[in-house]
C-alpha positions in Angstrom: 5.6 23.8 28.7 3.4 26.2 30.4 3.1 29.6 28.7 4.1 32.4 31.2 1.0 34.4 31.7 2.3 38.0 32.1 0.0 40.9 32.6 0.3 42.9 29.4 0.1 46.1 31.4 3.5 47.0 32.9 2.6 50.1 34.8 -0.8 51.7 35.6 -1.8 54.9 37.4 -5.6 55.6 37.1 -6.5 55.6 33.5 -2.8 55.9 32.4 -1.3 52.5 31.3 2.1 51.5 30.0 2.0 48.1 28.3 4.9 45.7 27.9 4.6 46.0 24.1 4.9 49.8 24.2 7.8 49.5 26.7 9.6 47.2 24.3 9.2 49.8 21.5 10.7 52.4 23.9 13.6 50.2 24.8 14.2 49.4 21.1 14.4 53.1 20.2 16.8 53.8 23.1 19.0 51.0 22.0 18.9 52.3 18.4 20.1 55.7 19.7 23.1 54.2 21.4 24.0 52.1 18.4 23.8 55.1 16.2 25.9 57.2 18.5 28.5 54.5 18.5 28.6 54.3 14.7 28.8 58.1 14.5 32.1 58.1 16.2 33.7 56.1 13.3 35.5 58.0 10.6 33.3 57.1 7.6 30.0 58.2 9.2 29.4 61.9 8.7 26.7 62.7 11.3 26.8 64.3 14.7 24.8 63.8 17.9 22.1 66.5 17.2 21.6 65.0 13.7 21.2 61.5 15.1 18.5 62.7 17.5 16.6 64.3 14.7 17.2 61.2 12.5 15.7 59.0 15.3 12.6 61.3 15.5 12.0 60.9 11.7 12.5 57.1 12.1 10.0 56.8 15.0 7.3 58.6 13.1 8.0 56.7 9.9 8.1 53.3 11.6 4.8 53.7 13.6 2.9 55.2 10.5 4.4 52.7 8.1 3.9 49.6 10.4 0.2 50.6 11.0 -0.7 51.5 7.4 1.3 48.4 6.2 -0.7 46.1 8.4 -4.0 47.7 7.1 -2.8 47.3 3.4 -1.0 43.9 3.5 -2.9 41.9 6.1 -6.5 43.2 6.3 -7.1 45.4 3.3 -10.8 44.5 2.8 -11.7 45.4 6.4 -9.8 48.7 6.5 -11.2 49.7 3.0 -14.7 49.4 4.5 -13.6 51.1 7.8 -10.8 53.6 6.8 -10.9 55.4 10.1 -10.0 52.2 11.8 -6.5 52.6 10.3 -5.9 55.2 13.0 -6.9 52.9 15.8 -3.4 51.8 16.7 -4.4 50.9 20.2 -6.6 48.0 18.7 -3.3 46.3 17.6 -2.0 45.4 14.2 1.5 46.5 13.1 3.5 45.2 10.1 7.3 44.9 10.1 7.4 45.3 6.3 5.2 48.4 6.5 7.4 49.8 9.2 10.5 49.2 7.1 8.9 51.2 4.2 8.1 54.0 6.7 11.6 54.0 7.9 13.1 54.2 4.5 10.7 57.2 3.7 11.7 58.9 6.9 15.4 58.3 6.2 14.9 59.6 2.6 13.2 62.8 3.7 15.9 63.4 6.4 18.7 62.8 3.9 17.1 65.4 1.5 16.6 68.0 4.2 20.0 67.5 5.8 22.0 66.7 2.7 23.1 63.3 4.0 23.9 60.1 2.1 20.9 57.9 2.1 23.0 54.8 1.8 25.0 55.8 4.8 21.9 56.4 6.8 20.5 53.0 5.7 23.7 51.2 6.8 23.5 52.8 10.2 19.7 52.1 10.5 20.3 48.4 9.5 22.4 47.8 12.6 20.4 50.0 14.8 17.1 48.2 14.0 18.2 44.8 15.2 17.8 45.5 19.0 14.2 46.8 18.3 13.5 43.6 16.3 14.6 41.5 19.4 12.5 43.5 21.9 9.5 43.7 19.6 9.3 40.0 19.5 9.6 39.7 23.2 6.6 42.0 23.4 4.7 39.7 21.1 5.6 36.8 23.3 4.4 38.6 26.5 1.2 39.5 24.7 0.7 35.9 23.6 0.3 37.0 19.9 1.8 36.0 16.7 2.4 32.5 18.2 3.6 29.4 16.4 1.9 26.4 14.8 1.0 23.3 16.6 4.0 21.1 17.5 4.8 17.9 19.4 8.3 19.2 20.3 9.0 19.2 24.1 9.4 22.9 24.2 6.0 23.5 22.8 3.9 25.9 24.8 0.1 26.0 25.3 -0.8 29.6 24.5 -3.8 31.1 26.2 -6.8 31.4 23.8 -5.0 29.4 21.1 -6.9 26.1 21.3 -5.2 24.3 24.1 -2.5 22.4 22.0 1.3 23.0 22.4 2.6 25.5 19.8 6.0 26.7 18.7 7.2 29.7 20.7 7.9 31.3 17.3 8.3 34.8 18.8 11.3 33.6 20.7 12.8 32.1 17.5 12.3 35.4 15.7 13.8 37.4 18.7 16.9 35.3 18.6 17.5 35.1 14.8 16.1 38.5 13.7 17.5 40.4 16.7 20.6 38.6 18.1 22.0 36.8 15.1 21.5 39.7 12.6 23.0 42.1 15.2 26.2 39.9 15.6 26.6 39.5 11.8 26.1 43.2 11.0 28.3 44.3 13.9 31.1 42.2 12.5 30.7 43.6 9.0 30.5 47.1 10.3 34.1 46.7 11.6 35.4 45.0 8.4 33.5 46.7 5.6 33.7 50.4 4.5 31.8 50.2 1.2 28.5 51.8 1.8 25.4 49.8 1.1 26.8 46.4 2.3 25.2 46.5 5.7 21.7 47.4 4.5 22.0 44.8 1.7 22.9 42.0 4.2 20.2 43.2 6.5 17.5 43.1 3.8 18.5 39.7 2.4 19.4 38.2 5.9 16.0 39.4 7.6 14.0 38.2 4.6 15.6 34.8 4.5 15.3 34.3 8.3 11.6 35.5 8.3 10.8 33.3 5.3 12.2 30.2 7.1 10.6 31.0 10.5 7.1 31.7 9.0 6.9 27.9 8.6 6.8 27.7 12.4 4.4 30.6 12.8 0.6 30.4 12.7 -0.7 32.4 9.7 -2.7 35.5 10.3 -6.3 34.2 10.7 -7.9 36.7 8.4 -5.5 35.7 5.6 -4.4 32.2 6.1 -2.1 30.8 3.4 -2.0 32.9 0.3 -1.2 29.9 -1.9 0.0 26.3 -1.0 1.7 26.8 2.4 3.1 30.3 1.7 2.0 33.2 3.8 1.8 36.9 3.1 4.9 37.5 5.4 6.8 35.0 3.3 5.9 36.8 0.0 7.0 40.2 1.5 10.1 38.6 2.8 11.1 37.1 -0.5 10.8 40.6 -2.0 13.2 41.8 0.8 15.7 39.0 -0.1 15.5 39.9 -3.8 16.1 43.6 -3.1 19.0 42.9 -0.7 20.6 40.5 -3.2 20.4 43.0 -6.0 21.7 45.9 -3.9 24.5 43.7 -2.5 25.7 42.8 -6.0 25.6 46.3 -7.1 27.5 47.5 -4.1 30.2 44.7 -4.4 30.7 45.7 -8.1 31.2 49.3 -7.1 33.7 48.7 -4.3 33.8 45.3 -2.9 35.0 44.9 0.6 37.8 47.3 0.3 38.5 49.5 3.3 39.4 52.4 0.9 35.8 53.0 -0.4 34.3 54.7 2.6 32.7 57.4 0.5 31.3 55.0 -2.2 
């Protein structure tokens, strides 16, 4: 299949450019806002519109800073150790989901301390709100022809510009569907059935980690790292840590309240 060659610049006026990837971030944050607003109307979420707007601001800063520095630390540490100022060059590319997650957690923790809100409640809300951003972010990767898949002989393989001329898995689309759509559906269902706090974030961590671990087998490893050992990539190592964290948290929360609808404040 022919890879759709889309101009990465969505809108341009003189020196001002808006790229598709940046637009996907904006759409993801807008979707997150509406998801958070929808959740805030439910009886077990103690947060109002003004607080959601502030929470989103903390999340945006935490995500961008965490994603950038996570990439520098996890995926190209040697280079950025020698060129530390390059860590600030976001326009050159290089963002890590796992680093972004750490940044989001820190931003949520800081907000919870300053506003006296339950961190677990905020984490549950953030888990569901993050999934549209995952979907649109992977669509942005696809448009940019980056983070593409490994070589394949499947009929839907695509020849990616600048990737050697052999068909490859459109792994960005796999990730968009499973990390964005499937996780959103699962978490939406649980959000209506489960009141015990901590269940949604637990399922998100374990679910995303498992999905990402599997799909990394279809994705080309980062060229500067390759495989860490055997056929395991850095993304898979970080994802396994997410699965472990999610599983431990899920077991802990189930023991504290299970799926009872009478534990909204647990």
